[in-house]
C-alpha positions as CSV (number, residue, x, y, z in Angstrom):
1,M,-0.2,0.1,0.1
2,S,1.8,3.0,-1.2
3,T,1.4,6.5,1.0
4,G,3.4,9.5,1.6
5,T,4.4,10.8,4.9
6,L,1.8,10.7,7.4
7,I,1.2,12.5,10.7
8,G,0.1,10.3,13.7
9,I,-1.1,12.2,16.8
10,D,-1.4,10.1,20.3
11,L,-3.3,12.4,22.8
12,G,-2.9,11.0,26.2
13,G,-4.2,11.9,29.6
14,T,-0.8,13.8,30.1
15,N,1.1,14.3,27.1
16,V,0.4,14.5,23.6
17,R,3.1,13.4,21.0
18,A,2.9,14.0,17.0
19,A,5.3,11.8,14.7
20,C,5.9,12.0,11.1
21,I,5.5,8.3,9.6
22,L,7.0,7.2,6.3
23,D,6.2,3.7,5.4
24,D,6.6,2.2,9.1
25,E,9.3,4.5,10.5
26,I,9.0,7.4,12.5
27,E,11.3,10.1,10.8
28,E,10.6,12.5,13.6
29,M,8.5,12.6,16.9
30,I,7.4,15.5,19.4
31,S,6.3,15.1,22.6
32,E,4.8,17.9,24.9
33,P,3.1,17.9,28.3
34,I,-0.8,19.0,27.6
35,S,-1.6,22.6,28.0
36,G,-4.7,24.1,29.0
37,K,-7.0,21.2,30.2
38,E,-9.6,23.6,31.3
39,N,-9.1,25.8,27.5
40,A,-10.5,23.7,24.7
41,E,-8.6,26.4,22.6
42,L,-5.2,26.3,23.9
43,L,-5.0,22.6,23.3
44,I,-6.2,22.7,20.0
45,N,-3.9,25.4,19.5
46,Q,-1.0,23.2,21.1
47,I,-2.0,20.5,18.2
48,K,-2.1,23.0,15.5
49,E,1.8,24.0,16.4
50,M,2.9,20.4,16.9
51,I,1.9,19.7,13.4
52,S,3.5,22.6,12.0
53,N,6.6,21.8,13.3
54,L,6.6,18.8,11.5
55,W,5.1,19.9,8.7
56,N,6.3,19.1,5.0
57,S,5.5,19.2,1.2
58,N,5.0,15.4,1.7
59,I,2.8,14.9,4.1
60,E,-0.7,13.3,2.7
61,A,-2.8,13.0,5.5
62,I,-3.2,13.2,9.7
63,G,-4.3,10.3,11.8
64,I,-4.9,10.8,15.9
65,G,-6.0,8.8,18.2
66,V,-7.8,10.0,21.7
67,P,-8.8,8.6,24.9
68,S,-12.5,9.0,24.7
69,V,-15.5,8.2,22.6
70,V,-15.3,9.7,18.8
71,D,-17.9,10.2,15.9
72,V,-15.9,8.6,13.4
73,E,-17.4,9.8,10.4
74,K,-17.6,13.3,11.4
75,G,-14.4,13.6,13.6
76,I,-16.6,15.0,16.3
77,V,-14.2,13.9,19.8
78,Y,-16.5,13.7,23.0
79,D,-15.6,13.9,26.8
80,V,-11.8,13.3,26.7
81,Q,-10.9,11.7,29.7
82,N,-8.5,14.0,32.0
83,I,-9.0,16.8,29.5
84,P,-12.3,18.3,31.3
85,S,-12.9,21.2,28.5
86,W,-13.1,18.5,25.7
87,K,-16.6,18.0,25.9
88,E,-17.6,17.8,22.4
89,V,-14.8,18.9,19.8
90,P,-15.1,19.1,15.9
91,L,-11.4,18.3,15.4
92,K,-11.5,16.9,12.1
93,E,-13.3,19.8,10.5
94,I,-10.8,22.5,12.6
95,L,-7.8,20.5,11.6
96,E,-8.8,19.7,7.6
97,E,-9.5,23.7,7.4
98,E,-6.3,24.3,8.9
99,F,-4.0,22.0,7.3
100,G,-6.1,21.1,3.8
101,K,-5.2,17.3,4.0
102,P,-7.6,14.5,5.4
103,V,-7.7,13.8,8.9
104,F,-9.1,10.7,10.4
105,I,-10.0,10.0,14.4
106,N,-10.6,7.1,16.6
107,N,-10.3,6.2,20.1
108,D,-6.6,5.1,21.6
109,A,-7.5,1.3,22.0
110,N,-8.7,1.1,18.2
111,C,-5.4,2.9,17.3
112,F,-3.4,0.8,19.2
113,T,-5.0,-2.3,17.7
114,L,-4.7,-0.9,14.2
115,G,-0.7,0.0,15.0
116,E,-0.5,-3.7,15.8
117,K,-2.1,-4.8,12.6
118,Y,0.0,-2.7,10.3
119,F,3.3,-2.3,12.2
120,G,3.4,-4.7,14.9
121,E,2.9,-8.5,16.1
122,A,-0.6,-9.0,14.3
123,K,0.6,-8.2,11.0
124,N,0.0,-11.5,9.8
125,Y,-3.7,-11.9,11.2
126,K,-7.4,-11.3,10.1
127,S,-9.4,-11.1,13.7
128,I,-7.1,-9.6,16.3
129,V,-8.3,-8.2,19.6
130,G,-6.0,-5.3,21.2
131,L,-5.8,-4.7,25.0
132,I,-4.4,-2.0,26.5
133,L,-3.3,-2.9,30.2
134,G,-2.8,0.4,31.9
135,T,-4.7,3.0,34.1
136,G,-7.3,1.3,32.6
137,F,-8.5,-1.4,30.7
138,G,-9.2,-0.5,27.1
139,S,-9.7,-2.8,23.8
140,G,-9.8,-2.6,20.2
141,L,-11.5,-5.0,17.7
142,I,-10.2,-6.0,13.9
143,L,-12.6,-8.9,12.7
144,N,-11.6,-10.2,9.3
145,N,-9.7,-7.3,8.5
146,I,-11.9,-4.4,9.3
147,L,-11.7,-2.2,12.6
148,Y,-14.7,-2.6,14.3
149,S,-15.7,0.4,16.3
150,G,-19.4,-0.1,16.7
151,N,-22.1,2.5,16.1
152,N,-20.6,5.0,19.1
153,C,-17.2,3.9,18.7
154,G,-17.4,1.9,22.2
155,A,-17.4,-1.5,20.5
156,G,-15.2,-4.4,22.2
157,E,-14.7,-2.7,25.6
158,V,-14.6,-5.6,27.9
159,G,-13.4,-3.5,30.4
160,M,-17.2,-2.3,31.3
161,L,-18.5,-5.3,31.4
162,P,-19.6,-6.7,35.3
163,Y,-17.3,-8.4,36.7
164,K,-17.2,-9.9,40.5
165,D,-18.3,-6.8,42.7
166,S,-17.5,-4.2,39.8
167,I,-16.1,-4.2,36.6
168,F,-13.5,-6.0,34.6
169,E,-11.4,-2.7,34.3
170,H,-10.9,-2.8,38.0
171,Y,-9.5,-6.1,38.1
172,C,-7.6,-6.2,34.7
173,S,-5.8,-3.1,34.8
174,G,-3.5,-1.0,37.3
175,Q,-6.2,-0.1,39.1
176,F,-6.4,-3.6,40.5
177,F,-3.1,-3.0,42.4
178,E,-4.4,0.3,43.9
179,I,-8.0,-0.8,44.6
180,H,-7.1,-4.4,45.9
181,K,-3.5,-4.2,46.7
182,N,-2.8,-0.4,48.3
183,T,-0.2,-0.4,45.9
184,T,0.7,0.9,42.4
185,G,1.7,-1.2,39.6
186,Q,5.2,0.2,39.2
187,E,6.0,-0.6,42.9
188,L,4.7,-4.3,42.8
189,F,6.7,-4.7,39.5
190,N,9.7,-3.4,41.3
191,R,9.1,-5.8,43.8
192,A,8.3,-8.9,41.7
193,Q,11.5,-8.1,40.0
194,K,13.5,-8.8,43.4
195,G,11.3,-11.9,43.7
196,D,9.0,-10.5,46.5
197,R,6.4,-13.1,47.2
198,E,3.6,-10.8,48.2
199,A,4.2,-9.1,44.4
200,M,4.3,-12.4,43.0
201,E,0.9,-13.6,44.5
202,A,-0.6,-10.5,43.7
203,Y,0.2,-10.9,39.7
204,N,-1.1,-14.4,40.1
205,E,-4.3,-13.0,41.2
206,F,-4.1,-10.4,38.5
207,G,-3.5,-13.2,35.8
208,A,-6.6,-15.2,36.8
209,H,-8.9,-11.9,36.5
210,L,-7.3,-11.3,33.0
211,G,-7.8,-15.1,31.9
212,N,-11.5,-14.6,32.7
213,A,-11.6,-11.2,30.7
214,V,-9.9,-13.4,27.6
215,K,-12.8,-15.9,28.1
216,V,-15.1,-13.3,27.7
217,I,-13.2,-12.1,24.4
218,M,-13.1,-15.8,23.4
219,Y,-16.7,-16.2,23.8
220,A,-17.8,-13.0,21.8
221,Y,-15.0,-12.5,19.1
222,D,-13.2,-15.9,19.1
223,P,-10.0,-13.7,17.6
224,E,-6.8,-15.6,15.9
225,V,-4.6,-13.4,18.2
226,I,-4.7,-11.2,21.1
227,V,-2.0,-8.3,21.8
228,L,-1.5,-7.0,25.1
229,G,0.1,-3.3,25.4
230,G,0.3,-0.7,27.8
231,S,2.4,-0.3,30.9
232,V,1.1,-3.5,33.0
233,S,1.8,-5.8,30.0
234,K,5.5,-5.4,30.7
235,A,5.2,-7.8,33.8
236,F,3.5,-10.5,31.1
237,S,6.2,-13.0,32.3
238,F,4.9,-12.7,35.8
239,F,1.1,-13.4,35.2
240,Q,1.4,-15.3,32.1
241,E,1.1,-18.4,33.8
242,S,-2.2,-17.9,36.1
243,M,-3.5,-16.4,33.1
244,F,-3.4,-19.1,30.8
245,K,-4.3,-21.5,33.9
246,A,-7.7,-19.2,34.5
247,M,-8.5,-20.4,30.8
248,E,-8.3,-24.2,31.5
249,D,-12.1,-24.5,31.8
250,F,-12.9,-22.5,28.6
251,A,-15.8,-24.7,27.0
252,Y,-13.8,-25.2,23.7
253,P,-10.4,-26.5,24.5
254,N,-9.3,-26.4,21.0
255,S,-10.1,-22.9,20.5
256,I,-7.8,-21.8,23.5
257,R,-5.0,-24.3,21.9
258,N,-5.0,-22.0,18.7
259,L,-5.4,-18.7,20.2
260,K,-2.3,-16.5,20.1
261,I,-1.5,-14.0,23.0
262,K,1.6,-11.5,22.3
263,T,3.0,-8.5,24.0
264,T,3.6,-5.5,21.9
265,E,7.4,-5.2,20.9
266,R,6.7,-1.8,18.8
267,K,8.1,1.4,20.7
268,S,5.8,4.3,20.1
269,V,2.8,2.0,18.8
270,A,0.2,4.4,19.6
271,V,1.4,7.3,17.2
272,L,2.0,4.6,14.6
273,G,-1.6,3.0,15.1
274,A,-2.8,6.8,14.9
275,A,-1.1,6.9,11.4
276,A,-2.5,3.6,10.6
277,L,-6.2,5.2,10.7
278,V,-5.2,6.5,7.3
279,L,-3.8,3.1,6.1
280,D,-7.2,1.6,7.2
281,H,-9.1,4.1,5.3
282,Q,-6.9,3.3,2.3
283,F,-7.4,-0.4,2.4
284,L,-10.8,0.1,2.8
285,N,-11.3,2.2,-0.2
286,N,-9.2,0.3,-2.7
């Protein structure tokens, strides 16, 4: 699939990163703390300035990943987490008017999953679930090579499903360690690396909960591969065994044997995934 240079933007909770991407390589990247969380216009201007600083005559399109729900067709961003001023922002219209190039917007979990499809661990698969194990538990779906966002960009959000006394997100993200273990994921990871028994037991519990979430995913979507990303995925070796053990009672054992579970290996997959929105649009229209 031929394309010129793309700009990918990852709008996080505290930082915004923008990169120029040619083929599957990042040529230049800028990262800045988010300014103006209480003022929508300030943040819009910050994004414009970052794009301008990366701009060259080869730019073909812009892709943006945001931690929120999006009207994908109109490019309207709603209720961005940790940015209270972004209640309803017509970002696509604003940036297309400013730069004169197509702009594509989707949520961050969908962008992560697309990034793995086009640039990472899921290149050779058609049915993919991407899971972000970080401060939250986000997920994206690619079914038969098509990104499925749902009518309101919320399809596949397994983290919001009821589980035990609350929802899966409280047991399958960094929130588990804070709510149930009174510590942070980073602190627990540091202790586990030193062989701390309590830390290892906490990861065993976490893995069992994640295994239960994977079973739900398998019953609902039956993907070929699940790719794990986010900060907690770096501890995969500590919870991998208990995760698979929790999956042993799955009703269709052959399905579990066929399932591949991988962790992301590609650096800056979030900005690559945002740029992959452009590639996905080209794929669907060829």
